[in-house]
C-alpha positions in Angstrom: 1.4 32.0 11.1 4.2 29.4 11.2 1.7 26.8 12.2 -0.2 27.4 9.0 3.0 27.0 6.9 4.3 23.9 8.6 3.0 20.7 6.8 2.2 18.7 9.9 0.1 16.1 8.0 3.0 15.4 5.6 5.5 15.1 8.5 3.1 12.7 10.3 2.6 10.7 7.1 6.4 10.5 6.6 7.0 9.3 10.1 4.2 6.8 9.9 5.6 5.5 6.6 9.0 5.1 8.3 7.4 3.2 11.2 5.4 0.9 8.9 8.6 0.2 6.9 10.4 -0.7 10.2 7.6 -3.0 11.2 7.9 -4.7 7.8 11.4 -5.7 8.8 9.8 -8.4 10.9 10.6 -10.7 8.0 14.1 -10.9 9.4 12.9 -12.5 12.6 12.5 -16.2 13.2 8.7 -16.5 13.3 6.4 -18.6 11.2 6.1 -17.7 7.5 2.3 -17.2 7.8 2.8 -14.6 10.5 5.4 -12.8 8.4 3.1 -12.7 5.4 0.2 -11.4 7.4 2.3 -8.6 9.0 3.7 -7.7 5.6 0.2 -7.6 4.0 -1.2 -5.4 6.7 1.8 -3.0 6.7 1.6 -2.8 2.8 -2.1 -1.9 2.8 -1.6 0.7 5.5 1.5 2.1 3.7 -0.5 2.3 0.4 -3.4 4.1 2.2 -1.0 6.6 3.8 0.7 7.3 0.4 -2.6 7.7 -1.4 -4.3 9.9 1.1 -1.4 12.1 2.3 1.0 12.4 -0.6 -1.1 11.8 -3.6 -4.0 13.9 -2.3 -6.7 11.4 -3.2 -9.3 12.9 -0.8 -8.8 16.5 -1.8 -10.3 16.4 -5.3 -13.8 17.5 -6.3 -14.1 14.5 -8.5 -13.6 11.7 -5.9 -15.8 9.2 -7.7 -13.5 8.9 -10.7 -10.4 8.8 -8.6 -11.7 5.9 -6.6 -12.9 4.1 -9.7 -9.4 4.5 -11.2 -7.9 3.1 -8.0 -10.2 0.1 -8.0 -9.4 -0.5 -11.7 -5.7 -0.4 -11.0 -6.1 -2.9 -8.1 -8.1 -5.2 -10.4 -5.4 -5.0 -13.1 -2.7 -5.7 -10.5 -4.5 -8.7 -9.1 -5.2 -10.2 -12.5 -1.5 -9.7 -13.4 -0.3 -11.3 -10.2 -2.7 -14.2 -10.1 -2.3 -14.8 -13.8 1.5 -15.0 -13.4 1.1 -17.4 -10.5 -1.4 -19.4 -12.4 1.0 -19.8 -15.4 4.4 -20.0 -13.7 3.9 -21.5 -10.3 0.9 -23.8 -10.8 2.2 -25.0 -14.2 -0.7 -24.2 -16.5 0.4 -23.3 -20.0 -0.4 -24.6 -23.4 
């Protein structure tokens, strides 16, 4: 009965989140910037997947299609915002 009450998936997700956060501390090491960015990108994507699947219960709903459409839309808005900001501020395009 105790096995049914213990949230093993949540504990595993929490521990994996801690490990991924510790791996992201590689930015403090003296390695090339490209390697740092690659490691940060991979750990960020994995961290987001863990958060969505385990703690936000994305896979547990009956209406999975609309949830995934909303996630894709949110990613699109985030990318447009980030790339638009870079386009205007970093690359110097403004009218």
